[in-house]
N, C-alpha and C positions, 0 to 999 in steps of 0.2 A: 526221462529225457537225458541224453548223454552230455558229458562235458563239452563234446564237440559243438553241440548246438549252443551251449552257453558261451563258448569263447569265440565262435565265428559270428553267429547271429545275423550279421549283415556284411555285404561285400564292401571293399574299399570304394570310396566315392571319387569318381572322376567325371565331373559334369561335362556333358556334350555341348558343342557349340550350336546355337540356333534352335535349341529344344525348349519345349515349355518348362516353366519352373515348377509347375504342379499339374497333376492330372487326376481325374476321377476313375477309380477302379470300380466297375459296375458288376457286382456279384450275381451270377445267374445259376450257381450250382444247385440250389434247392428246387429250381424249376427245370431249366434246360438240362442241367446235369442229371437230375434223377429221372427225368421222363422216359429216358431210354433204358433204364435199369429194369430187368425183369423181376428181380427179387423185391418184393414190396417192403418198403421201409415204414415202420410204425410212425404214426402221426407224432407221437411224443418225441421220437428221434429227430423228425424234421424240424420241429419247433425248437428243440435244443440246438441243432445245427445252426439255424438262422440266428438264434439269440447269441450263440458263441461268435459267430462272424460279425454281428453287430458289435459285440463287446470288444472285438479286435480292432474296431475302428472303421470298418467298411461303411461308407456313407449310404450305400444302397444295397439292399439284399432282396432280390426278387424272390417272392415267396412261393408262387405256385401258378397254375393255370386252370381256368374254369373251362376246360375242354371236356368233351363228352367222356365219361368214365369207360365207355365202350371202346374208345380209341386209345386212351392212355390211362389204364387202370391204376397206375402208380399215383396219379393225381386226383383220384376220386375223392379224397378227403380235403379238397381245397378249402371249403368253408371251415372245416375243423381246424386246419392249420392257422388260418386267420384268426379264429376265436382263441387259439392258444397264444397268439402273439400279443394279445391285449388291445387296449383301445386306440393306441397310437399306431396307426398303419401308414403313416406318411412316408416311411422309408422302405415300404415293402410293396412295390407295384406287383400286379399280377397280369398274366396274358389272358386276353379274352378273344376267342376265335370268331365270335359272331354276337348278335344281339342277345341271344339267349344266354351266352356266357357273361355278357356285360350285366344283364339283370341279376344273375346269380352273384356276380362280384359285388354289385351295389347292395344286395340284400345282406352280404357278409361284411359290409363296411369298408370295402376297398377305397382308397383315396387316390390311387393312381393305377392306370392300366396301360397295356401295350396291345397294338393291333399288329397283324402279321400278314405280309403279302410276299409274293415271289417276283423276282426279276425276269423270270422265264415262263413261257407259256406251258411248257411240258411239266414243270414242277407244280405250277398252279393247278393243272388239270389232275395231276397224280395225287397231290397232297390235299387240295381244297375242293376237288371235283367241280371246278368251274374254270372258265377262261380267265386269263390274266386281267382283262378289262373288267369282267364281273367281280373278280376277287378284290380288285382295287376299289371298285365302286362300293362293295360291301364294307371294306375297311374304313373308307371315308365316312360312310353312314354311321358306323359304330363310333368312330372318333368324334363326330359331331354330337352324337347323343351323350357320349361320356363327358364332353366338355359342357354340355348343357346342365349336367349334374355337378359341375365344379370340379371334376377329376382332371388330374394331369395326364397327358397322353403321350406315349412314345410309339414309334413305328419300328417294326423289324422288317427288313427286306432280305429274303434268303436268295441263295444262288447268285450272289453278286460277282463272283470271280470265275465261276464255271459251273456247268450243269451236267449230270451224268448222261443225260439224253441229248441235250443240244450242244454240248461242248463249250467253247469259250463264249463269254457274254460281253457285248459291246459296253464300254463304260458309259456312253451317252444313254443307253437303254436303261441302265440302272439309275442314273441321274434323273431321268424323266419320271420314274416311279417314285423316287424320293421327293421330287419337287411336288408331286400330287399329294403326298403325305403331309409335307410341311404346309401346303396351302389348306389342307384339311384341319390344321391345328395341332399337328404333332410337334411337340417342343424339341424333339430330338429324333433322328432316324439312325437306327443301328444297322450297319451294312455287314451281312453275314457271309463268310467264306464257308458255306455249309459243308462242303466236301473237302475243304482244305487244300485246294489246288493253287491258290493265289501265291504270287511272288511279289517281292518288294517293289519292283518297277511297276507292276500292275496296280499295286496299291496307290501309288502316286498318280497313276493315270486315272483311276477311279475317282480319287479325291479331287483332281483337277477338273474332271468332267463335271462333277457337282458344282464346283466353283463357276464354271461357265454357265451352268443352269440356275445360278443364284442361290445355291445352297452351300454356304461356307463351311470350313472345317469346324467351326464352333457349333454348327447344327448337327454334327455327326458323331456317331460312335462307331467303333470297329470291333467286329466279333469274329475272332479267328479259331479255326479248328487246326489241329497239329498233324494232320494225316501224313504230310510229307516233311514234317519237321521244320516248317517255314514260319510258324506262328510268331515267334519272337522277332525274327528278321522283319516280318510284316509290321509288327508293332513299331519298330524302329522307323520304318519308312512312313508310317502314319504320324509318328511324332515329328519327323522332319517336314511333313506336310501340314502341321499345325493342328492335328486332331488332339483333343485333350480328354477323351473319354474312351475307355477300353473295357469290353466285356471279358469276363474270365470266370472260371468255375473252380471252386475248392477241389483240391486233389485231381484236377483234370477230369472230373466226372462228366459224362455225357457223350453225345453224338447226336444223331438225328434219327428217330425211329421210322421216318418216312423216306430216308435216303440211305440205302444200305452201305454205301461206300464212305459215309461220314464216320470218323472216329472221334476221340475225345476232344473236348474243348481245351483251349489254352488254360493251363493250371494257374490259379491265382498266385500260388507261392512262386512259381517261375517268373511270372510277370513282376511280382513285387521285388524279386531279387534283382532283376535287370533294371527296374526303375530306380531302386535304391543306389545301385552302382553308378548310374547316370546322374545322381544328385537330384532326382525329381521327386518332390514331395507328394505323398499320397495320404498321409495321416493314419496309415494302417500299420498294426503290429504284426510283422511277418510271423513270429513264433506263435502268436495267438491263432493265426490262420492255419499254421502247420498243425497245431493241437486239434483244431476242429477237423481238419482233414484226416488225421489219423483215426479218429473215432469213426468217421463215416467209411473210410477205406476198409477198416477192420470189419464193420458191420456188413459191407458188401463183398468182402474177400477180394478187394481190388488192390493193385499196387499203389504205392505212394506216388505223388509227383516227383519229378527228379530233384528239385530243390529240397523237398521234405526228406527224401531218402538220403541225400548227401548230408544234410544237417543232423539227421538222427543216426547216421551210419557209424 
């Protein structure tokens, strides 16, 4: 690590007006980040990545997905990853696409799960091979079963800001899907800009539409992809709207294997740099995340995040 990283470390703090004092950074790199990578990452490397991110202070590090290995070979070792993380899995939720996935997750000791739906009909049929209504009904059933086992449940909604087949998505349509997930017992709903087309004004419109549907900013997380370079601007708009949880991926890993135009997730390092500059507390050690990202980027022969590259340059 160079002297530049040691002397810079964090940006100057200039708190913004009307922004939250603290936010939760919800790390998705080990699941959403790795699922699109073709090079298979060894289980031990995944476990080490998760442990390093936890050691850096990230409060939640999503571990894996119990999806069919036929669809996502990278995550075929889901049970082994959880076994490698030890007995306390409370900070390592997992994605479960259906009741089969939920049963596998329960057998592996998961304490928190996430269900997944789409805001658009086209993506539901393309990704889940069922109608939007059928997919939502299935997610509601899985959420109810998970809660009956004492698990915490999160909901993911994809294509909230635009769909490659349908185009723009009405904010009220997204809010209706989120409302159904909240009614099903999801403690939080993460709104995904799956193909990265969202803009700051649109973020505010989507959050406001949720408020009109009785789903406040405290019930939401925002999940941005940086396809058009808008992710950080969109985070800022979310902060202004009162959202206090943001998904991100170490080293900007990821995309969506089921939507060809989706590029990398918002990098955790880039998000932390911006939040630090705004004086918003996260409890996360930026350089600890940078070091974890360097290891995984080297393993996958991927570039570093912009902040990591600048700090280490």
